[in-house]
N, C-alpha and C positions, 0 to 999 in steps of 0.2 A: 500891916497895911502895905508896906513896901514889898513884902514877899508875895502877896496875892497879886499885886499889879504886875510884877515881873513875870509871874507865872502865866498870867493871861496874855501878856505880850508875846511870851514865848510860844504859847499855843496858837496864837493868830498867825505868827510867821510860818509855823509849820503847815498850817492850812493853806496859806498862799503858795507856799512852795509845792505842796502836793498838787494843787490845781494847775500850776504851771507845768509841772511834770506830766500831769495827765494830758494836758492839751498838747504838749510836745509829743508825747507818745501817740496821741491820736493823729496828729499831723503826719508823723513818721509812718504810722501804719497806713494812713490813706495814701501817702506817696508810694509806699511799697506796694500797696494794693493796685494803685493805678499803674505803676511800673510793671507789675506782674501781668496785669490785664493787657497793657500795651504790648508787652513782650509776647504774650500768648496770641494777641490779635495779629501782631506782626508775623509771628510764625505761621498763622493760618493764611494770612495774605501772601506771605512769601511762598507758600505751597502752590500758588498759582504760577507755576513755572511757564515762562514764555510770554507772559503778558506784555512785558516791555518790548519784546521782539515783534509785536503786532502793532507797533505805534504808527502814526500817520507818516512819519518819515520813511517807513519801510513799505507800507501797504497803500499809501494814498488814501482815497476815500473808502477803500475797503476796510479801513481800520474801524469804521463805525459798526461793523458786525461783531467785533470782539466783545466778549463778556466772560465774567467769572460765574461758575456754577458750583455751588457747595455740594459736596458729596458727603452726606451724613454718615454713611457706613464707613467711610475712610477718614473722616474728620479732616478734610482738606478741600481746597478749591481746585476746580478744573477749568482750564482756559479753552474756550471755544471761539471759533472764528469761521469766516467763509472765504473761500478762494474760488476762482473760476475753473470750470472744466471747458476747455476750448476745443472746438471741432469745426470742420468744414462741411457744408451741405448746401442743397438748394435753398433759396430764400423763402420758399413756401413750405419747407419741411416743418412738421409739427411733432416730431419724435426725436428726442435727444438721448444721450447716454444715461441720464438720470430720469427715471420714470416719474411722471406726474409733476414735473418741475418746469417752470416757465423758461422759455428759450428767448434770449435777447440777441438780436443781430447787430453786427457792427456795420453801420451805414453812414456814419459821419454826421447824422442829424443831432439836434439838441436833445431830443427824446432818447436817442440811442446812447448818447454820452451820459445821460442821467441814469438809465437803466444798467449800463455796464460799469457805472461808477468810474468813468475815465475822463481824462482831459485831453484836449487837442495838444499837438506838439508844442505850440507856443505857450499855452497855458501851463503845461507840465514843466517846461523849461523855466518859466517865470516863477513857479512855485518852488522849484529846486534852487533857483538863484536867491530867492528870499530866504530859504532855509540856510543856504551857505553864508549869506551876509549876517544872519542872526548868530550863527555859530562862529563867525570869524574865519571860516575856512574858505580858501580860494581855489581848491582843486576839485576834481570831479566828485560828484555825490555817489559814493559807493554803497550807501545804506539802502537805497531804493531797490526793491525787488525788480528783477528784469522783466517779469511778466506784466508789471504795471506799465513799464515803458513800452512793452509790446502792444498792449491795448491802446495806448496813446498813439503809437505810430500807425496802427491799423485804422484807427478812426481818422487820423490825418490823411492816410492814403485815400480813403473813400471821399473825404471832403475835397481834397486837392484835385483828384482825378475828375470829380463831377464838375468842379469849377472850370477845369481845362476843357472838358467836353462842351460846356456851355459857350466857351469862347470859340470853339470850332464851329458851332452852329451859327454864331454871329458872323463868322468869316466866310461861311459857305454861300451858295447861290441864294437869290431871294425866294426861298421857299421855306415853309415851316417844317421843322423836324420835331417829332414828339420825343421827349427825353425817355431814355430806357427806364421802364418801371423796375424798381428794385425787386419787387416780388416776382418778376419774370426771370430773374437771374438763376442760373443753375449752379453757381459757385459763389458762396458767401461765407464769411467767418461768423460763427455764433458761439455763445457760451451759456452755461448754466452755473448758478451758484451752488456750491457744495459745502455743507457744514463739516468742519473738521475739528479735531481736538489736538492740543499740543502733546497729549500723552502718547499719541501714535507717531510723533515726529522722531526720526532717527537722531541719534546723539550727534552725528556729524553735520546735521542740517540746522542752521541757526536762523533761517528766515522762512516764512510760509511760502510754499511752492504752489504753482498751478499745474494742472494735469491735462495731458492731451494724448494722442496716439501717434505712433511713428509716421503713419501715412499722412495724418493731418499736419504734422510738423513739416514734412517735405512740401506739402502743398502751400502752407503759409509762407515758407521760405521762398518758394518760387513766386508767389504773389508779391512779395516785398522786394523782388529783384536781388535775392541773395543766392549766390551760386556756390556749389560745393567744391572745395579744394581737396578735402580729404574725407573719406568715408570708410573707415576701417572697423568693421564690426568684430573682427577677431581680437583686436586690442582695445575696443571701445574708445576709439579716437575719431572725433568728428569736428570738422572745421569748415565753415562757409563764410564767404565775404561778398560784398557788393552793395552798391547804392548807399554807402555810408554806414553799413552795419557789419558786425562780426558776430557770428553764431558759433559757439563752441560747445561740445558735449563730451562728457566723461562719465564713467560708472561711479555711482555713489554706493558705499557699503550699506547693506540692509534696505536698499531702496530700489535702485535701478539706474538707468541712464538719465542724467540730468543735463539740460542745456541752459546756457547763459547767453543772453543777448546784450551786446554792447554797441554803443553809438560812437563811431569814430570819425564821422564827417557829415556833410550835408546829404540829405536824401531828396529824391524827386519822384513824383508820381504823376507824370503827364503822358508824353508819347511812349514812355517806357512802361506804362501800366499794363500788366498782363490781362488779356481778355478774360473776363469772368465767365467761363464756360466749364461745364463738368468734365470735358475731355482733358483739361489741364491735369487732372489727377493721374491720367494714364501717361501723359507726356513726361511727368516728373520721374516716372520709373522706366522710360524708354519704350512705351507702347504707343502705337498710333492707330486710331480708328480710321477706317477708310470710308469712301463714299458708298460702299456696298453694305455697310453696317446699319442695321435698323435701330437696335436698342442695346447699349452696352452696360447699362446700370445693373440689370439683373445678373448678367454674366459676371460682372466684376464683384458682385456681392456674394454669389454662390461659388463660382469657380475663379477666384482671383489669380491663381497661378497656373491655370490650364494653358497649355501650348496652343497657339493658333492652328486651326485646321484648314483654313481657306483664306481668301483675300479680304476678309472683313476686319482683320487685325494684323498689324505688323509689329515685329520686335526689332528695335534698332539700337539697343542700349550699349552693345559691345560688338567687337569684331566677330566673335563667335555667333552672336545672335543675328548679326547682319548676314553672315554666311548661311545660317539656318533659314533666314527669310528668303535668300536666293534659292535655296532648295525648295522652299514652300511654293515658289512660282515656277518650280521645275527647271531651273537652270542646271547646266551640266556641272560636273565636279570641279573642273578647272575654274569656272566662274566663282564658285563658292570658295575655293582655295585662295583666290586672290585676296580675300579678306582675312585669311588665316596666316598669310605670309607677311613678313616684315620687309621683304625685298620687292614688293609690287606696289604699283600706284593705284589709288582708288578715286581719282578725281581728274577732271579736265579744267574747266574754269572754276568749278566748285566741286566738293565731294559728291560722289555718285549717290549716297543715301539721301541727300537732299532732293535729287532728281526723282527718286522713287517716292519720297514724301510728297512732292508737289504733284506727281501724277495720280496718286491714289488717296492722299490724305483728305480726311473730311474737312469741309469748310467750317472753320471755327470763328471766323469774323462775324460779329453781330451787325446786322444791317442798320444803317443810320447811326453808327458810332465810329469813332476814329481810333479805337484801340486796336493795335496790330501785334503786340508783343506776345510771344509764347515761350515756354521752357523748351530748351533744345533737347530732343530725345535721342540725339546721336553723339558719338564720342568725337566728332569733328567740330572745328571752329567754323562759324559762319562769318567769313570775312568778305565784305562786298567791295574791298579796295581793288580786287583783281578782275572784276567784271562789272558790267552795267546791264541790269535787267531791262531797263527801258530800251536800250539799244538792241538787246536781243529780241524784244517784241517787234521792234521796227524791222529788223532783219528777217524775222519770221514772216512778216507781212510781205516783204519783197520776194521771199522764196516761194511762198504759197501762191503768189500771183505771177511767178515767173513761168513763161511758156517752156523753158528748158527743163523745168522740173517734171519728172515723170509722175504726174498726178492725174487721176481720172476726173473728168468733169462731172462729178456727182453733186447732188443737192447739198450734202453735208460739207464737202470741200468748199462749195460756193458760199455757204453760210459762214464757215470759219473765216473765209477771206473778208466777208462783209463785217463780221464782228471785230476782227483784229484791225481792220481799217478804221472803224469807229474808235477803237481803243487807242490807236496811235494818235488820233486827233485829240482825244481826251487827255492823253499824256502830255501833249504839247500845251494844252490849256492849263494843265496842272502846274507846269513850270512857272507860270505867271501868278499862281495863287500865293496867298500869304504863308501857307504851310505846305510846300511841295511834298507829295507823298502821303499827305493826311487829309486832303480835301475830300469832302463828302461825295462830290461828283465822281472822282476817280475811284474811291473805294467801292461805291455802289455799282459802278460800271464793271469793275473787276469781279465783284460778286455775281453780277448778272451773267457774265461770260462763263464763269465757272459753273453756274447753275445750268446753262445751256449745254456745256460739255458733259455734266453729270447726267442729264436727261438722255443724251445720246448713248453714253456708255452703259447706263442701266438697261436700255432697250436692246443693246447689242448682245451678241453671243458671248457668254462669259468665258467659254473655252478659247475662242478666238482672241479675246482680249488678253488672256493669260499667255497664249502663244506669242502674241506681239510683244508683250512685256518681257517674256523670257528671251526671245531672239534679240530684242533691243539691248538689254543689259549684257548679254553674251557678246554681242558685236562691239558695243562701246568699250567694255572692259578689255576685250581682246585688242582693239585698236590702241587703247591707252598703253598697254603693256607689251605689244608686239610692234617693233620698229623695222622689221625685216623688209616690208614693202613700202616704206615711206618715200624712198627715192625713185624706185622703178615704176610706180604706178602713175606718176604725174604725166610722163610723156605718152604712155600707152592709152591713158584715158582721154587726153585732150588733144592728141595729135591729129584727130580726124577733122577738126575744125579750128582753123587758125584764128577765127574771129572770136571764139569763146575764150574768155579770160581764164587764166590758170587758177584753179580752185584748190583749196587745201584738201589733202587726201589723208592726212594723218594728224592725230592730236598732238604729236610732238611739235608741229608747226605753230601751235597756239602760244607756246612759251616764247618764241622768237617774234611773234606778231606784235605790232605796236598797239597801244590801248585803243586807237581809233579803228583799227581793222580786226581786232581780236574777235569781236562779236560776229562780224561778217564771215570770218574764217570758220567759226564754230557752226554757224547755220549752213555754210557750204558743206561741211562734213556731214551734217545731219541729213540734209535733203538730197545730196548727190552721191553719198556713199552709204550711210547707215540705212536710209529708207529702202533702197533697192535690195540690200541683203535681208533686211528684216521682213519685208512683205513676202519675198520669195520663200524664205525658210519657214516663216510662220504658216504660210498656206500649205507647204509640203508637210509640215508636222501635223497641222490640223487635219488634212486629208488622210494622213496615215493613221491618226488616232480614230477617225470615223470610218476607216476602211472595214469591209467585211472579210478581208483576207485572213485575219486572225480570230475574230469573234464577231458574231452578229451584232449590229448596232441599231438601236431604235431611233437614233437621230437622223441617219441618212442611209439610203440604199445605193447611193451613187458610188461607182467603183473608184478606188484611189489611183493616183498616177502610177504608183509602183506596181500595182496589180495589173494595170493595162500594159505597162511596158514588159512585165514578165510574161504576160500572155502572148504578146506579139513575138517575143523571142523564142517561145517554145513551139508555137504552131502558127501556120499561116492563116488558119481559119479561127476566128474568135470563138470562145466558149459561149454557151447559152447564157451563163450568168453575166458575161461581160457585154452581151449584145442587147439584152432586154433591160428596160428600166424598171419593170415590175413583173411579177409572175403572171402567166395567163390563167384565167379561171379554169379549173379542171372539169367543170360541169358541161362545157360546150366543146366538143372535139373540133380541132382545127380543120379537119378535112370534111366537115359537114356540108353536103351539097344543097343547092337551092331546090333541086328537084325533090329531094327527100323532105324538105320543109314544106313544099306546096301540097304534099299529100295529107297534111294534118289540117283539120278544120280550125283548130285554135292556133292563131299566129304565135310564133315564139320570138322571144327577144333575141336579136342578133347581136352578139358581142364580137367585135373585130379586134384583132390584136393591134396594138399601137404601132405607128410607123417606126421602123427600125432606124435608129440614128447611129452613125459610125461612132465607135467608142472613143476614138481619138478626138473627133470634133466635140463630143459631149464633154470629155475631160478638159479640153481647152476652154470651153465656155464656162465650165464650173470654176476652173482655176482663175480665169480672168475676172469673174465676178467676185471670187474670194480675195483676190489681190486688191481689187478696188475697195472692198470692205476693210481689208487689213490696212490699206493706205489711209482710209478715213479714221480708223481707230488710232493709228500712229500719230497722225496730224492732230487729232483731238487731244491725245495724251500730252503731246509736247506743248500745245497751247495752254492746256490746263496747268501744266507744271510751271510755266512762266507766270501765269496769272496768280496761281496760288502763292508762289514765292514773293510776288509783288504785294499781295494782299496781307501776308503774314510776315513777321520778322522775328529774328533771334538776336540776342546780345552776343557780341563777338567773344566775350570772355566766358560765356556759358557753354560748358561741355558736359555731357552725361557721364556720370560715374556709375558703373553697372550696379543696379540694385532693383532689378525687375521683380525679384521675389517679395519685395516690400509693398507691391501694389495691393491696396486694401488691408495692409497689416494693422491690426488693432493692438500691437505691442504697446503697453503703457510707457510713456516717457514723461519727464517732469521738466518744468521751466522754473529756474531758480528765482 
């Protein structure tokens, strides 16, 4: 009895022990299975390389586009995300670099902010500040991709500049101004979202990057007020600063040139806002469209690097290109060499290229807006501390109304005098405005005067305009660099009339003149010294070009001054070609008698030769008329130059670094 009981108890304990062991084994197996599954799952999830680099702290709202995509053939996850392709185009453009993809424009509106997934500057700074507080870090946020900040700054640029423009409308005269429609802009920043994979990211890149082209990056930098300090393509070193930004670029292995935007101070987009016009693209590379150009878009797209062939486009990016431009307007070699030499001077009150820019540059100001700023297409600083454009306009008015000035009383000269008189009155009223230099009344008046000058110049003979330009710059540059006659000309020129005040006869006198008299001395030189030489030489060169002495000309059959003088020197009797204004019809003999005519029953048409005019009198009349026309052209160009430079402006720190071959360049570059 005892033995059986003990045996049963022993068997029951073994069963309990076996059950516990089994349960323990089951639990251990499950834990191992779960651990194995977790490990496998973790390995699969870890295969999604770069997912953590697409976080909100890096990409802002663009992080919402990130996702994992399982690749069954490779048994791994692929990380996909979207980044912007940024470009510059007209606001009504419907074609972007990515085919059949929506284009979103940066215009500062709430809808644009939503579509571009960007924040305004204040919102972006607040978001970064909150992130820094949560992380306990009090230094700059270096995790954010710089293109996210770029989009934020571009949106703030549009919003702030539009608000400033509305303030200008309120401060203007009591008239309604229709705000500039964004769709009518010819220069705007746009983007398209492009799907990317982290698999294609180079190993040296740790953050998603945005894509653009070299030409678009140059244009965006100019729009934001960032000016290039270094642009070395041979070593891939790029650095630009301005308006609180630093833009640097360097070459990344297996990728290309990558730029990084940093914020180093406060930025402003008010009166320093660049005019949103398409020609800014050319100015960024040192090209200048002129008033004679009809449409530059197609030329820039098809032949972006073609050298200018006429006065429709100017190249001013470097000293050599300015010299080539002087050759383009047919200046002599000495004038071109002034810009190739380091021992010569290229300016008077301001550098000479700005004078050429004002005389021929296309009007880029948008009517009924207050934006004046443009990228500087020249390698010279535009420093207004050494001259006063308003005083120059006033002195121009005095000189064109002066009876001592050798100006013909033509309708164009009279109209110029009236226009500049009205402009001087507007300038006086502008001084009392809340924003001198930016009042709508002044800017629209300047625009009207330039339009009047453009209409006259487009109707004038293009060859004569080119001759006037050529002789003007040849004379001005010669006077700037030649001081041999600075002392001797004063007495000989002014000794004939003691009542006439002594006027400046050389540009060297401008440096010693006080700021109050500097502008008056400048206009004295222009009207009483430069004008006389320019109109005489321009007419002589124009007549020589149109002369029949060397080759027949379809423009004019009038003899040139040189041919008339040479004929007088060779023979006392003028040649038939010099005494007749047009050939006599060979069908009617000159000696045909009236008696012979009366014998015919059918009356014949009588053709009498024109009255012979002495060649000297004819040439004098032609020369006088051409000199009057040359004076009109010169006065119009000078007034246009003053008004153009008053209507447009350049930053003093902005100078052009030669990169004209990058106009329209589609070289891909990247923004970190």
